[in-house]
N, C-alpha and C positions, 0 to 999 in steps of 0.2 A: 204804131210809132210811140216811143217813149223818150221825150227830150230830144227829138230829132234823130234817134237811133232806132233801127228796126229791132223788134223783139225776135230773138233766135228761137229755133225749135227746142233747144235744150232748156231755155228758160221757161218755155211753156210747159214742158214735161215736168220740170222741177216744181212749178207752181201747182200743177195738178196733183203730184205726189205729196206735196206738203199739205194740200187741202185734204187729201185722203187720210194722211197721218193725223191731222187735227180732228177729223171726224171719228177716227178709230180710238184715239187716246184722249179725246176731250171729255167734257162733262156729259153725263147722260141726260137724256130727255126726261120730261116730267113723268111720263108713264113708266119709264124704266126705274126711276127713283121710287115711285109709288109701289111698283112690284117688288123692289128690293126691301122696302119697309114691311111689306106684307109677308114675305118669305124669309126664312132664316138664312143667314149667310152660309156659303159653302166652305169657308175657312174660319177658324176660331177668331174671336175678337182680339185685336191687337196685332194680328199678322197682316202684312201687306199682301194684296192679291198677286198671284203669279204673273210674270211677264208673258204675254201670249206670243206665239210665233208670228202671227199676223202683224203685230206691232213691230217686231224686229225686222221683218221683211220690208214693210212699208217705210220704216225709218231709214233702213240702209239704202233703199232705192231712192228716197228723197234726198239723202245726203250725197249719194253718188251723182244724182242729176244736178244738184247745186254745184258740186265740184266740177262736173263736166261743163256746165254752162259758164263757170267762172274761169277755169284754168285748163280745160281740155279733157279728153277722154282718159288719159292715164291718171290724172288727179282724181277724176270721178270714181274710177275703179278702186283706187287706193282708199279714198274716203268711205266708199261703200263697204269695203272689206273691214275697215277699222270699226265702222258703226255696227256691222253685224257681229263682230267679235265682242264688242262691248255689250251688245244686247244679250248674247249667249251667256256671258259671265254674270250679268245682272239676273238673268233667269235662273242660273244655277244657284246663286247666292240667295235668291228670294223664294226658292221653292220650299214647300212645307215639309215637315218631318216624314209624312206618309210617302213622299216622292223619293226619299233616300233609300238606298239599297240596304236590305237587312244584313245584319252581321252574321258571319258563319256560326254554326251551332257550337263549335269549339270555343269561340270567343265569348258567346253568351254563357256557356257553362262556367268558364273561368270568372266572368263577371259576377255570376250568382254566388260562387264560392267566396270571392273577395267581399261581396256584400255581407254574406253570413259571418265571415270572420270579423269584419268591422263592427257589426251589431253585437256579436258575442263579446267583443273587447270593450263594449260600453260606449261607443261613439253615438252621438245623436243621429237620428234617421237622416237628416239633411246632409250631414258630413259623410255618413256611410254611403249614401246614394251618390254623392259627388265623387267620392273615391272610386266606387265601382264603375261609374259611367265614364271616367276619364279615358280608359283605353278603348272604349267603344266609339266608333266613328260613323255609325249608321243611324237608322231611325230609332232604335232602342236607346242608344246613348244620348241622342239629342233630346228625346222625351224625358229620360231620367234627369238630365241636367236641368231641363226646364222645371221639372217637378221639384228638384232639390232647391232651385232658386226661389220658387214659391214658398216652400217650407221655411227657408231662411228668412224670408220677408214676413213670416208670421201668419201665413195663410192657414186656413183650416185643413186638416189632413184629408178629409173626404173631398173637399173642393180641389185640393192640389193634385190628388191622384185620379180624379174622375176622367181627365183627358187621357191618362195613360192606360185606362181600361180598354180603349179602342184598339190598342195594339195587342194581337193575340199573345205575343211573347211576354207581355207585362200584365195581362188581365188578371191572372190568379194572385200575383203579389200585390197588384194595385188594389184589388178588392180587400185583401187582408190588411194592407196598410191604411186604407181609408176607414176601415171599421175600428182600427186600434192605433192610437198615437204612441204606444209604448215603444221603448227601445230595447226591451229584454229579449229573451230567447224565442218568443213566439214568432216574430218576423224573421229571425235568423233561421228557424226551422223551415219556414216557408221558402226562404231563399235557397237553403241547402237542398230541400226537396225538389225545387226547380232544376238545380244543377244535376242532381241524380237522375231526374227524368230525362233531361237532354242527353246525358252520357249513356243512359240505357238505350235511348233511341239510336244514338250513334253506334253503339255496340251491335244492336240488332241489324242495322243497315250494313255494317261491315261483315257480319256473319252471313247475311243474305247474299251479298256480293261474292263472298268467298265460295258459298255453295253453288251459286250460279256459274262462277268461273270453273268450278270442278265439273259441272255438267257440260258446259260448252266445250271444255278442252277434250272431251272424249270423242267429239266428231273428227277433228283433224288427226287424232291418234288412230282412230279406226280407219280413216282413209289411208293413212301411211302403212299401218301394220297388216291390215287385211289383205291387200294385194301381195305383200311380201310373204305372208303365210300361205296363200294360195300357190304362189310360184315356187317357193322353196320347200313347202311341206306336202301339199296335196298333189301338185302337178307331177313330181317324180314318181310317186306311187301309182298314179293313174297311168302315166306313160309306161312304167314297167309292167303293170298288169296287162295293159293293152298289147304290149309287145309279146308277152308270153301267150296270150290268147291267140294272137294272129299267127305266132309260130306253130302252135299246136293245131290250128285250124287250117 
């Protein structure tokens, strides 16, 4: 009884789900905080931790239960769907660069060519990297934009590029850029070499697919032409010879 009114089952479920949401999303216990201090974080400093699916599920269920207890089942379902959608959007916005889909090799090759042209034109490394990363919307583009921002803020070249070395597509250029802060032809040559390497890989892949298609196409051609050759070429000769032999015998 609460104020003379009975507590409904929907309110009880809502309270239970809210308690579960608070336990999942609330502050960590002392031993969890001590463990976090003793172990390095799984995400770089300054980045918010990703939104977990359990948080989204419990939050949506708690919101739906509150709406059900307050305004009925349709309102609860609507609020639960809205909360789940908001949680999914927050998770997509807050996920790290490593969770982004990698760019196609064609876009990466074009980005390296643009970076080489910008460096050869005399642009600073930060501006050249920003221009090259603008068309890239995947993990490589996000990491390049972050690195360019650090360089524009005056960060050391080695410290700015050290995070980019974790991506295989950026490892070679990041090591070269971290060792040298120059804007001359050295980095431009590295960028152009990366573009040529990617294009060579694309050419080899295309040639391998073409050769594989040429081999695979012989099977249906053989299935189609071999019976026709047997029926139209060999069968009449065999039938004719057999007729002559039987006539003489």
